[in-house]
KEKE-3310 file (N, C-alpha, C; in steps of 0.2 Angstrom, whole numbers, plus 5000, padded with zeros to 4 digits):
npx = (5637:5628:5629:5621:5611:5601:5589:5577:5563:5567:5563:5569:5583:5599:5616:5624:5615:5613:5625:5627:5617:5623:5633:5630:5623:5610:5597:5587:5572:5566:5551:5543:5546:5542:5534:5541:5538:5543:5555:5565:5557:5546:5551:5564:5580:5584:5593:5591:5584:5595:5603:5607:5596:5580:5565:5558:5542:5531:5514:5507:5493:5484:5488:5489:5501:5510:5510:5516:5528:5524:5510:5506:5497:5497:5492:5477:5479:5478:5489:5501:5513:5515:5519:5531:5539:5538:5546:5558:5561:5569:5582:5584:5591:5604:5609:5618:5614:5600:5589:5590:5589:5577:5569:5570:5565:5552:5547:5548:5540:5527:5524:5516:5502:5503:5495:5501:5515:5526:5525:5526:5540:5547:5545:5551:5565:5569:5567:5576:5588:5589:5591:5604:5611:5613:5613:5609:5599:5582:5572:5557:5554:5541:5537:5540:5535:5537:5538:5546:5543:5541:5553:5562:5574:5585:5597:5596:5585:5590:5600:5591:5584:5594:5598:5585:5585:5595:5608:5626:5634:5632:5630:5632:5629:5643:5641:5632:5636:5639:5628:5627:5634:5648:5654:5644:5637:5646:5647:5635:5638:5639:5646:5650:5650:5656:5650:5661:5660:5668:5673:5663:5663:5655:5654:5642:5628:5633:5643:5645:5646:5633:5631:5625:5613:5597:5598:5594:5599:5613:5613:5608:5619:5629:5626:5618:5627:5639:5636:5633:5646:5651:5644:5650:5661:5666:5671:5672:5673:5680:5669:5671:5669:5672:5664:5651:5634:5627:5618:5602:5598:5602:5613:5617)
npy = (5456:5456:5463:5477:5486:5499:5505:5515:5506:5505:5506:5494:5497:5506:5500:5502:5500:5487:5482:5487:5479:5466:5468:5466:5457:5458:5467:5481:5486:5501:5505:5513:5526:5543:5544:5551:5562:5561:5554:5539:5528:5525:5524:5523:5524:5521:5517:5528:5527:5533:5540:5546:5546:5538:5537:5523:5519:5517:5519:5529:5530:5545:5553:5558:5570:5566:5553:5536:5526:5512:5513:5519:5517:5508:5515:5511:5509:5504:5491:5496:5489:5482:5493:5496:5485:5486:5498:5493:5485:5491:5488:5477:5475:5479:5475:5462:5453:5453:5444:5435:5445:5451:5440:5439:5452:5453:5442:5447:5459:5454:5445:5446:5454:5466:5478:5490:5502:5500:5486:5480:5484:5478:5465:5464:5467:5456:5446:5449:5449:5435:5431:5436:5430:5435:5433:5439:5443:5449:5461:5470:5487:5489:5477:5476:5481:5496:5513:5524:5536:5544:5549:5563:5567:5562:5555:5550:5543:5533:5527:5522:5512:5503:5498:5493:5482:5474:5475:5474:5482:5495:5499:5512:5520:5529:5542:5547:5547:5558:5562:5555:5551:5544:5542:5543:5532:5523:5524:5518:5505:5501:5499:5510:5510:5513:5511:5510:5511:5506:5515:5510:5507:5501:5493:5501:5503:5515:5530:5537:5534:5531:5533:5526:5520:5510:5494:5485:5490:5487:5473:5470:5473:5466:5454:5442:5434:5440:5453:5449:5447:5460:5466:5462:5470:5481:5490:5491:5504:5513:5524:5541:5556:5571:5583:5580:5581:5585:5572:5569:5557:5547:5534:5532)
npz = (5579:5567:5551:5544:5533:5525:5514:5505:5496:5480:5463:5452:5455:5454:5451:5462:5473:5474:5477:5490:5496:5495:5503:5516:5530:5533:5525:5526:5519:5519:5520:5527:5525:5520:5504:5490:5477:5460:5463:5466:5468:5461:5448:5436:5427:5409:5395:5381:5365:5352:5360:5377:5391:5397:5406:5414:5421:5435:5437:5449:5461:5466:5482:5499:5504:5514:5514:5517:5509:5509:5508:5497:5483:5468:5452:5444:5429:5413:5405:5409:5413:5401:5393:5399:5396:5382:5380:5384:5374:5365:5367:5361:5349:5352:5364:5371:5380:5380:5380:5391:5401:5399:5402:5416:5420:5415:5422:5435:5434:5430:5439:5450:5459:5466:5476:5480:5478:5486:5490:5478:5474:5485:5482:5469:5472:5480:5471:5461:5468:5471:5458:5455:5464:5477:5494:5505:5519:5517:5523:5527:5534:5538:5543:5556:5573:5575:5577:5568:5564:5575:5579:5576:5570:5557:5559:5572:5570:5561:5569:5579:5572:5569:5581:5585:5576:5581:5576:5574:5566:5555:5538:5527:5511:5504:5500:5508:5521:5529:5535:5547:5563:5567:5580:5589:5586:5590:5603:5607:5605:5591:5576:5563:5546:5529:5512:5498:5482:5467:5452:5439:5422:5408:5391:5382:5370:5358:5359:5371:5388:5399:5415:5431:5428:5428:5436:5426:5414:5416:5417:5404:5396:5401:5406:5417:5425:5425:5430:5443:5447:5446:5456:5468:5468:5477:5491:5509:5520:5535:5543:5544:5550:5555:5556:5560:5566:5582:5588:5596:5602:5615:5621:5634)
capx = (5631:5627:5629:5614:5610:5594:5587:5570:5562:5567:5561:5574:5588:5606:5621:5627:5610:5614:5632:5625:5613:5627:5639:5627:5619:5602:5595:5580:5569:5563:5545:5539:5548:5537:5534:5543:5537:5549:5561:5567:5552:5541:5554:5571:5582:5586:5596:5586:5586:5598:5608:5604:5592:5573:5562:5553:5539:5525:5510:5504:5487:5484:5488:5491:5508:5514:5509:5522:5529:5520:5503:5505:5494:5498:5486:5474:5480:5479:5495:5508:5518:5517:5522:5538:5542:5539:5552:5565:5562:5574:5588:5584:5596:5611:5612:5620:5610:5593:5584:5590:5587:5570:5565:5570:5561:5545:5544:5547:5534:5520:5524:5512:5497:5503:5491:5505:5522:5531:5525:5529:5547:5550:5546:5556:5571:5570:5568:5583:5593:5589:5594:5611:5615:5614:5610:5607:5592:5579:5566:5554:5553:5534:5536:5542:5531:5541:5536:5551:5541:5541:5560:5562:5581:5587:5603:5594:5581:5594:5602:5586:5582:5599:5597:5579:5586:5600:5614:5632:5637:5628:5634:5629:5632:5648:5639:5627:5638:5640:5622:5628:5639:5651:5656:5637:5635:5651:5645:5630:5641:5638:5651:5647:5655:5653:5651:5664:5660:5673:5670:5662:5660:5655:5652:5635:5627:5634:5650:5646:5643:5628:5631:5620:5606:5594:5601:5592:5604:5619:5612:5607:5626:5634:5623:5617:5633:5644:5633:5634:5653:5652:5641:5655:5667:5666:5674:5669:5678:5677:5665:5675:5665:5673:5659:5645:5630:5626:5611:5598:5597:5608:5613:5620)
capy = (5451:5456:5469:5479:5492:5501:5510:5514:5501:5508:5502:5492:5503:5506:5495:5503:5498:5480:5481:5488:5473:5461:5469:5465:5451:5459:5473:5483:5490:5506:5507:5518:5533:5546:5544:5557:5562:5562:5550:5533:5523:5522:5525:5522:5526:5516:5520:5531:5526:5539:5543:5549:5541:5540:5534:5518:5522:5514:5524:5528:5534:5551:5551:5564:5572:5563:5545:5532:5522:5506:5514:5522:5512:5508:5517:5506:5511:5498:5490:5500:5484:5481:5499:5496:5480:5489:5503:5489:5481:5495:5485:5470:5475:5482:5472:5455:5449:5455:5439:5433:5450:5452:5435:5441:5458:5451:5438:5452:5464:5451:5439:5447:5459:5470:5484:5496:5502:5497:5479:5478:5485:5473:5458:5464:5467:5450:5442:5451:5446:5428:5430:5438:5426:5439:5429:5443:5443:5455:5463:5477:5490:5489:5471:5477:5485:5501:5519:5528:5543:5548:5552:5569:5568:5557:5552:5547:5538:5527:5523:5518:5507:5498:5495:5489:5476:5470:5474:5477:5486:5498:5501:5517:5523:5534:5549:5549:5545:5564:5563:5551:5552:5537:5542:5542:5525:5519:5525:5514:5499:5500:5501:5513:5510:5516:5507:5513:5507:5508:5518:5505:5508:5495:5495:5502:5506:5523:5532:5540:5529:5534:5530:5526:5518:5505:5487:5482:5491:5483:5466:5470:5473:5462:5447:5441:5431:5445:5458:5447:5449:5468:5468:5461:5475:5487:5490:5494:5508:5516:5531:5546:5563:5576:5588:5577:5585:5582:5569:5569:5551:5545:5527:5532)
capz = (5578:5560:5547:5542:5528:5524:5509:5503:5491:5474:5457:5448:5456:5451:5453:5469:5478:5475:5480:5497:5499:5495:5508:5523:5532:5533:5521:5527:5514:5523:5516:5531:5523:5516:5497:5487:5470:5455:5466:5463:5471:5456:5441:5435:5420:5405:5389:5376:5358:5349:5365:5383:5394:5398:5412:5415:5427:5438:5438:5456:5462:5470:5489:5503:5503:5519:5513:5517:5503:5509:5508:5490:5478:5460:5449:5440:5422:5409:5401:5411:5413:5394:5391:5401:5391:5375:5380:5385:5368:5361:5369:5357:5343:5354:5370:5370:5385:5380:5381:5398:5406:5399:5405:5423:5421:5414:5428:5440:5433:5429:5444:5456:5458:5472:5476:5482:5475:5491:5490:5471:5474:5489:5479:5464:5475:5482:5465:5457:5472:5469:5451:5455:5469:5483:5499:5511:5521:5515:5527:5526:5540:5541:5546:5563:5576:5578:5573:5567:5563:5581:5580:5570:5567:5553:5561:5577:5567:5559:5575:5583:5568:5569:5588:5585:5572:5584:5572:5577:5561:5550:5532:5523:5505:5506:5498:5513:5527:5533:5539:5553:5568:5569:5587:5592:5585:5594:5610:5607:5603:5584:5571:5557:5540:5522:5506:5493:5476:5462:5446:5434:5416:5403:5385:5380:5363:5358:5360:5377:5393:5403:5422:5436:5425:5432:5435:5420:5409:5418:5415:5397:5392:5405:5408:5425:5429:5425:5434:5449:5449:5447:5462:5473:5467:5481:5498:5516:5524:5541:5543:5547:5549:5560:5556:5562:5570:5588:5588:5602:5605:5619:5624:5641)
cpx = (5629:5627:5623:5615:5603:5593:5579:5569:5562:5565:5567:5580:5595:5610:5623:5622:5611:5620:5631:5622:5618:5632:5636:5624:5612:5601:5588:5578:5564:5557:5541:5541:5542:5539:5536:5542:5543:5556:5562:5562:5548:5544:5561:5573:5585:5589:5590:5589:5589:5603:5604:5600:5584:5571:5558:5549:5533:5520:5507:5498:5488:5484:5490:5499:5512:5513:5516:5522:5524:5513:5501:5503:5496:5492:5483:5474:5481:5486:5501:5514:5520:5521:5530:5542:5543:5545:5558:5566:5567:5581:5589:5590:5603:5613:5612:5616:5603:5588:5584:5588:5580:5566:5564:5565:5554:5542:5543:5541:5527:5520:5520:5507:5497:5499:5495:5512:5527:5531:5528:5537:5550:5551:5551:5563:5573:5571:5574:5588:5594:5593:5602:5614:5617:5610:5609:5600:5588:5573:5563:5553:5546:5533:5537:5537:5535:5539:5542:5549:5541:5548:5561:5569:5583:5592:5600:5589:5584:5597:5597:5584:5588:5599:5591:5580:5592:5606:5620:5636:5632:5632:5630:5632:5637:5646:5634:5629:5639:5634:5622:5634:5642:5653:5649:5636:5640:5649:5639:5632:5640:5643:5648:5652:5652:5655:5655:5664:5665:5669:5669:5659:5660:5652:5644:5634:5628:5641:5651:5642:5639:5628:5625:5613:5603:5599:5599:5597:5611:5618:5611:5614:5631:5632:5622:5623:5638:5642:5634:5641:5654:5649:5646:5661:5666:5669:5671:5675:5676:5674:5669:5671:5666:5668:5652:5641:5629:5619:5608:5598:5603:5608:5615:5614)
cpy = (5450:5463:5471:5485:5493:5506:5509:5509:5505:5503:5500:5497:5501:5501:5496:5500:5491:5478:5482:5482:5468:5462:5467:5458:5452:5466:5475:5488:5495:5509:5511:5525:5536:5546:5551:5557:5563:5559:5544:5527:5520:5523:5524:5524:5521:5520:5522:5530:5533:5542:5546:5544:5543:5536:5528:5519:5517:5519:5523:5533:5540:5549:5558:5564:5568:5555:5541:5528:5515:5507:5518:5517:5513:5510:5512:5507:5504:5497:5494:5495:5483:5487:5499:5491:5483:5494:5499:5486:5485:5492:5479:5470:5477:5479:5465:5450:5451:5450:5437:5439:5451:5446:5436:5447:5457:5447:5443:5457:5460:5445:5440:5453:5463:5476:5491:5496:5499:5490:5477:5478:5480:5467:5458:5464:5460:5445:5443:5449:5439:5427:5431:5435:5430:5435:5433:5442:5449:5456:5469:5480:5489:5482:5471:5482:5491:5507:5524:5535:5547:5551:5557:5569:5561:5552:5547:5541:5532:5523:5519:5512:5501:5495:5491:5482:5472:5470:5477:5482:5489:5501:5506:5518:5529:5541:5551:5549:5552:5565:5559:5552:5545:5537:5541:5535:5521:5519:5520:5506:5496:5503:5504:5513:5513:5511:5511:5509:5510:5511:5512:5508:5502:5497:5495:5503:5513:5524:5535:5535:5533:5530:5530:5524:5512:5498:5484:5484:5488:5476:5465:5469:5469:5455:5446:5438:5436:5451:5456:5448:5456:5470:5467:5466:5481:5485:5493:5498:5511:5523:5536:5553:5568:5582:5586:5581:5581:5579:5569:5563:5549:5538:5527:5530)
cpz = (5570:5557:5544:5538:5527:5519:5508:5497:5484:5468:5452:5449:5453:5454:5460:5475:5479:5478:5488:5500:5500:5500:5515:5524:5531:5530:5523:5522:5518:5520:5521:5529:5519:5508:5494:5479:5466:5459:5462:5465:5465:5448:5442:5428:5416:5399:5384:5369:5355:5354:5371:5386:5395:5404:5410:5421:5429:5439:5446:5457:5467:5478:5492:5503:5508:5519:5513:5511:5503:5508:5501:5485:5471:5457:5444:5432:5418:5405:5403:5411:5406:5391:5393:5397:5384:5375:5380:5378:5363:5362:5364:5353:5346:5360:5369:5374:5386:5382:5388:5403:5405:5402:5413:5424:5420:5419:5434:5440:5433:5435:5450:5454:5464:5471:5477:5479:5480:5491:5483:5472:5479:5486:5473:5467:5477:5476:5461:5461:5471:5463:5451:5461:5475:5489:5505:5513:5520:5519:5525:5533:5543:5544:5554:5567:5580:5574:5573:5566:5569:5583:5574:5567:5563:5556:5567:5575:5565:5564:5579:5579:5568:5576:5588:5581:5575:5580:5576:5573:5556:5544:5528:5516:5507:5505:5503:5520:5532:5537:5546:5557:5570:5577:5591:5592:5589:5601:5612:5606:5596:5580:5565:5551:5534:5517:5501:5487:5471:5456:5441:5428:5411:5396:5384:5373:5363:5360:5368:5383:5398:5410:5426:5433:5429:5431:5429:5414:5410:5416:5407:5393:5395:5406:5415:5428:5430:5430:5441:5452:5450:5454:5468:5473:5470:5488:5503:5519:5530:5540:5547:5546:5555:5561:5558:5566:5577:5589:5595:5606:5609:5622:5631:5646)
residu = (UNK:UNK:UNK:UNK:UNK:UNK:UNK:UNK:UNK:UNK:UNK:UNK:UNK:UNK:UNK:UNK:UNK:UNK:UNK:UNK:UNK:UNK:UNK:UNK:UNK:UNK:UNK:UNK:UNK:UNK:UNK:UNK:UNK:UNK:UNK:UNK:UNK:UNK:UNK:UNK:UNK:UNK:UNK:UNK:UNK:UNK:UNK:UNK:UNK:UNK:UNK:UNK:UNK:UNK:UNK:UNK:UNK:UNK:UNK:UNK:UNK:UNK:UNK:UNK:UNK:UNK:UNK:UNK:UNK:UNK:UNK:UNK:UNK:UNK:UNK:UNK:UNK:UNK:UNK:UNK:UNK:UNK:UNK:UNK:UNK:UNK:UNK:UNK:UNK:UNK:UNK:UNK:UNK:UNK:UNK:UNK:UNK:UNK:UNK:UNK:UNK:UNK:UNK:UNK:UNK:UNK:UNK:UNK:UNK:UNK:UNK:UNK:UNK:UNK:UNK:UNK:UNK:UNK:UNK:UNK:UNK:UNK:UNK:UNK:UNK:UNK:UNK:UNK:UNK:UNK:UNK:UNK:UNK:UNK:UNK:UNK:UNK:UNK:UNK:UNK:UNK:UNK:UNK:UNK:UNK:UNK:UNK:UNK:UNK:UNK:UNK:UNK:UNK:UNK:UNK:UNK:UNK:UNK:UNK:UNK:UNK:UNK:UNK:UNK:UNK:UNK:UNK:UNK:UNK:UNK:UNK:UNK:UNK:UNK:UNK:UNK:UNK:UNK:UNK:UNK:UNK:UNK:UNK:UNK:UNK:UNK:UNK:UNK:UNK:UNK:UNK:UNK:UNK:UNK:UNK:UNK:UNK:UNK:UNK:UNK:UNK:UNK:UNK:UNK:UNK:UNK:UNK:UNK:UNK:UNK:UNK:UNK:UNK:UNK:UNK:UNK:UNK:UNK:UNK:UNK:UNK:UNK:UNK:UNK:UNK:UNK:UNK:UNK:UNK:UNK:UNK:UNK:UNK:UNK:UNK:UNK:UNK:UNK:UNK:UNK:UNK:UNK:UNK:UNK:UNK:UNK:UNK:UNK:UNK:UNK:UNK:UNK)
# end
């Protein structure tokens, strides 16, 4: 019926995130997941002047430990968006596609007044997808009346989500495929596959390439059009995991 993938809504995530979106018919932003401090939901990495990397970050308000991403509010601190823009200004003299990238980033940052980090990231993901000509359908898990929190096992939770969305194939990043059981998915009539991205290095400022930075860095040095081409440079392989755990959810 359709290919599905799901990830938490990250803040301007890395290249592989967009490759995963482009590989499926429908991409679910799992904003019902518990917010994790020092993760990728409210921050990401960019090149640091003089070498290495630094964070760009959205301030979030204090919240209970178990709060879902969709419910974590952005802290009402002044000028946090401007601070990010000022950090990215360091790219001006070294990145050939600074102007077009900043136009997109500023439009994404200032294009709304979302109260929560989940809502902000969902809009940014959709806006960047439009710019990169990614035509996959983007949905948020909270848009559907289903409580995945009642299923304790991650593998079972993923399988239930795929069934709830009516997908015939689920694609997961290859580095996390060991958490899922392809045989279990197959017994439920669902194909489990893995996204295998190639190793991509591109010219950055400096002698050392810093991998896995925000998509902002990729666009700064490659431009939006070439970044769109890089996103298509991945392959889908069958999920094979002989040591998969025995999940509890049964389709029989």
